[in-house]
Structures are given as C-alpha cells and as structure tokens.
N, C-alpha and C positions, 0 to 999 in steps of 0.2 A: 504494500500500500504506500501511498504518498503521505509524507508528513513534513512539517517544517521543523528542522532541527536548529537549536541554538548550539553552535559549535564551540563558542568561547564567550566570555563576558566582553561586552563592548558595544559598538554601534550596530545599526541594522544590517551591516555587511556580514555580521556573524550569523544571520538567519539564512538557512539554505533549504530549499525544497528537495527532498531526497526520497529514495525508496527505502523503506524500513520494514521489518517483520510485523505482521499483523498481531495485535495483542490477543491473548487467550482470555477466556472468561472463567472466573473461579466461583466459589461458593458465595452466594449473596450478591453476585455482580451481574451487571447488564451490559451487553455490547451493543453499540449504536453505530449505524452507518451515518456518518456526519453529513448533514446538509449545509450547515453554516456554523460559524464560530464568531463570537463577539470579541472586540479589542477593548482592553481595559488598562488603566494606569499600571496595575501590578505587572503587566506584561513587559513594559519597557523598564520598570524598576528591577525586575528579575534579569532581563537581558543585559542591562548596563552593569549589574553587580552591586548597585546601590542598596539592594535589599538582601545581599548575601549573608549578612549577620543573622537575620531572622529566618531566611529561607534559602539555605545552601542548596545548590544543585549538583547533581552528578552529571557532568557534561560528557557527550552531547545530550541535550534534553529537549523534549517536546513541551512547549508552553501552551497557554490558553485556558481560561477558566470558564468560558461560556460555550456550550455546545447545544445544537439542536439536530434532530434527525429521526431516524426510524430504528426501532429495536430489531436486531437481527439474531440475537442469541441471549439466553438467560442461563445463569448458573444455578446449581442446586440451592434450594431454600428461597428462591425468588417467587413471590406469590402475587404481587400486585400488578406487575407488568407482564405483557405477553409479546411474543414476536409479532411485528407489524405495528405496534403502538407508536404513535407520534409523540415524541418527548423533547423536553429541553432540560438542561441540568447544569449544576455547578460542579465542575470537574477540574482536573489539573493538566490534561493533555489534549485540549480541544483542537489544536492546529494539525489535524490529521484526518484521514479518510475513515478511520474507525476509532472509537473511543470506548474504553471500559471503565466503569465506575460502579460503586455500590448502589443498590436499588434506591437507597434513601436520597441519592443525589438527583434523581430524575422525577419530573412531574409531567403528566400527560398534557398535550396541547390540543385544545378543542379545534374542530374542523374549520371554524370561521377565522382562525388566526394562521397567517402564513408561517410555515416552518422556518423560513429564512429570517423573518422578523422576530420570531421567538428566541433566536440566539442572542438578541440584545437584552434579554430579561434577567437571567439567573443571578449574576453577581450583584447588580444594582438592586434587584428585588429583595434579596436576602440581607444585603448590607443595610438598606434603608429601613426595612421592616424590623430587623433585629436591633437596629440602633434605637428604635422607639420602644419595642416590646421588652427588650432585655437590658438595655443600658439606661435609657432615660426613665422609662416606666411612668409616664404622666398619668394623673388621675383625671376624671371628668371635670372640666372647668379650669384646669391648670393652664396657665399662660406659658406657651412654649415658643421658642424661636428656632427655626431650622436654617443653618447657614448653607449656602450653595443650593438654594431651594429649587432652582430651575435645572440643575443637573439631574442625571438619572437617579443617583442615590437620594438626593434631596427631594425629588418628586415623590419617590416611594415613601420617604420619611413623612412628608406632609400628608400624604394619603392615609398612612397608618395612624398618625396622630389625630387626624380629623375623625377617623373611625372610632377612636377612643374618647371622642367628645372633648378633646382639648381645644383651647383657644390658640390657634396657630398663626404665628407671624413668619413671613418669608424674608430671610435675610439674603440680599443679592447685591450686585454692583449697581450703580446708578443707571447704567445703560440697559440693565435687565429688568427694570421695574415693570415695564409693560408686559413682558413675557411672564411675570409672576402672577399677574392679576387673574388669569384664567384658572389658577390652581384652587380657587375657592377659599383662600385663607382669610383670616380676620384682619390682617394688616400686612403691608409690604414696607420694608425699610431698606434704604441704601446704606450698607455698612461702610462704604467709602465716602459718605457724606455726613460730616459731624453735625450739621444742623438737622438732618433727617433722623439721625440717631437719637436726638433729644425727644423725639415723638414716642419713643418706645415706652411702654408701661414697664413696671417692675416685673421681671420674669421669674417664673417658678423653675424653669428648666431651659437648657440649651442643648440642641441636637446638632453637633458640629461635624461637618463633612469637608471643611477646608483647612482649618488650623491657621497658624501664623498670626500676624498682627490683627487680622479681623477678629479672631477669637479673643485675643487679649483685650480688645476694646469692649467686648461684650460681658466679660466676667463681672465687671462692676455693676452691671445691670441686673444681675441675678440676686434674688433675696438670700440672706444667710440661711443655710440649711437646704438651699435649692440643689438641683442636680445638673450635672454635665455629662452627656454621653458623647463619645468621640470615636470616629473611625480612623482618625489620623494621629492617634497617640494622645497621651494625657497632657492637657495644656498646663504650662508652667504657672504656678501661683494659685491654681484653682483650689487645691486642698487648704492652702493657707487662708483662703477666704471663708472657710467653713462649708465648702460645697462638697456634695457627694459626687465623686468622679468615677466613671466607668468607661475605660477604653477597651475595645474588643475588635475581633476579626470575625467576618461572616463565616458561617458553617452550614453544611447541608441540612435542609429541612424540607422534605418533600411536601408536607401538608401546607406549610406557609408559602412555598414557591407556587404550588398549585393555586392558592387563593389569589396571588398577585397575577399569575398568568390569566386567570379567569377575568380579573378586573381589566386587564389590557384587552383581552378578547372582546369584552362587552363595551369598550370605549370609556370606562369609568376612570382609567388611568392611561396616560400617554408617556411612553418612553421614546423620545425623539431619536430617529435614525438619520444621521447626516449623510451616510454614503454606504452603498453596497459594492464590494470589490471582490475579484477572484482571490482565492487563497494564495495563488502564485505572486500576487502583488502585496504580500505582507510587509515587505520593507517600506513601500510607499504608504501603506495603511498606518503603520506605527509612527512614521514621521508626521503624517497629517493629524493623527489622534493626539500625539504629544504636543503639537502646536495648539490644539483646541479648535474644533470646527463646529461647535454647537450641537453636538449629538453623538450617538454611538456610531462607530464603523462596524459593519458586519461583513465578514469574509465568507463568500460563497464557495463551498468545497466541491 
C-alpha cells in the first residue's frame, strides 16, 4: 500500500510517499480503507521535532490523526462495527491507504455526510468537546469564554458549552468578529482589542485553544476559584490566581465522536474545510495549513 513516511525530523522535504507493508488487524482492532485524512497542527509539530519530548517517534513513521473510510476487516472481540461500515476516527497513522486502530477510535458516518469531509472531524471534535466536558466542566448558567472560537476546536468547544447551558463568549481576533456571530454565542470579544476586552463580564471559566499573550490577558478576568481548561498547556500564573487549571490531550471516545459527527451531518455544527488535496500533495498541504488558511485541509487518499 501507499503511505506517507516521515523519514527524519525537519521540513516537509522529509515527507515521502512510498510503498509500505499493509498493517494487520489484531484483537479489538478495525482496519479501514482510507478515503481521506485531515491535516492538523500536531502533524507539523511531530514532523519538525518540536514535539519530540512529548511524542518521540520511531523513524521512519507514518503520521496523521484524522482518518475516514470504509471498514475492510475487524479483529477478534470487535462487536460494534462491521465490514463495509463508513467510519471516521482519531488514529495515529492516517496518511496511508489502510489504517488500523482500536474499535473505540472509530465512529460511524451517516449517509448524508460525505466521507471525505468526515476526515476533518475527529481531532477537533474530541479536543473541543473534551476541553469542555473534562477540563472546564461548566455548570448551567456559568459564564465561559472560548479562545480561538472560530477555529475547528473552538467551534466544537462553543457547541458543547452551549449544550451544557453555559453563557458562552467567543474570544477571537478583531478581524474574526463577524465570523463568530453565527456561532450563536452570548457575546463576541476581540482579544487583541483592549477597549473591547473591557466589555467582558467576570468569567467563571476559560476554555483556551490558543495560549500565549491572549490567554494571559484573560486570566485577570476570571473570578477567584474559577476554572481554566487548556489544550495548549497550563498557562503561567493561573494557579497563583487561585484558579483550577486542567491541561489535557484529546483521547479516543467513540460515543462522543459519534455525537459530534451527527451534529455536523445535520448542519447543527460546521467544521470549515478550506481545501481538499490529493495525499501525494502532503508537502504543499502542510505548508498551507501551517500558514493558516481559515479551515481544515483534507487529503484525499
């Protein structure tokens, strides 16, 4: 089968499309014929070596966290999925013609959702939903701000927080305020505008998807005893302010992924797709995605 191999840490020139052995399926595992794979920031962090301390790789390695396709084989103990099922999942080797992962990694894709588009969902779906459900844990009526609210993770976080009846503010750049309005939030604030920040009410919690100076500005806006959930590491000084801080990484959850997939299929949630490109153009895709083009890039396998 064809797969994209990372041959060494470095630039996109270290990514090569090669023939590799097809993976076998073991107990509790599902093999999928890949239709598409999503591109995410973790891909170029792994490729460059900047994430080597947390996620060391045995090179050459196949990367890619989002995959969608059709089940072609199941291992012993698999009970939920059958051969022929249309699925999308959070995996570790998506940039290949065949992907094997535990059954828990996969959720079925309804007929009305294009399988290629479904590859944009898993990592942002689970990161955004788990950010709210497991890290921030807002109660009904709590006032919560989501940074990076128009990004994929931010959109899912907003959707999940609204489902929990929280009062949700979208934190965005000044140029993104119009894009945040359709999210159905209680308020939109430009984090890069000091005057706009003064409009913020006292927050019960912060769901952070961006980190850096923007987050530091917001810590003083959270009430003592409030919560900070982060997908980009624990913000400096948050605990010293008396805040409950929970930094985490997304993990497979078939039930939660299925719920987000259904929301996308029914039009209740939109994960913008900026471009669809062939897998062979992965170098160009990673360059474009790293620059930022206002949505996910999906590679068609």
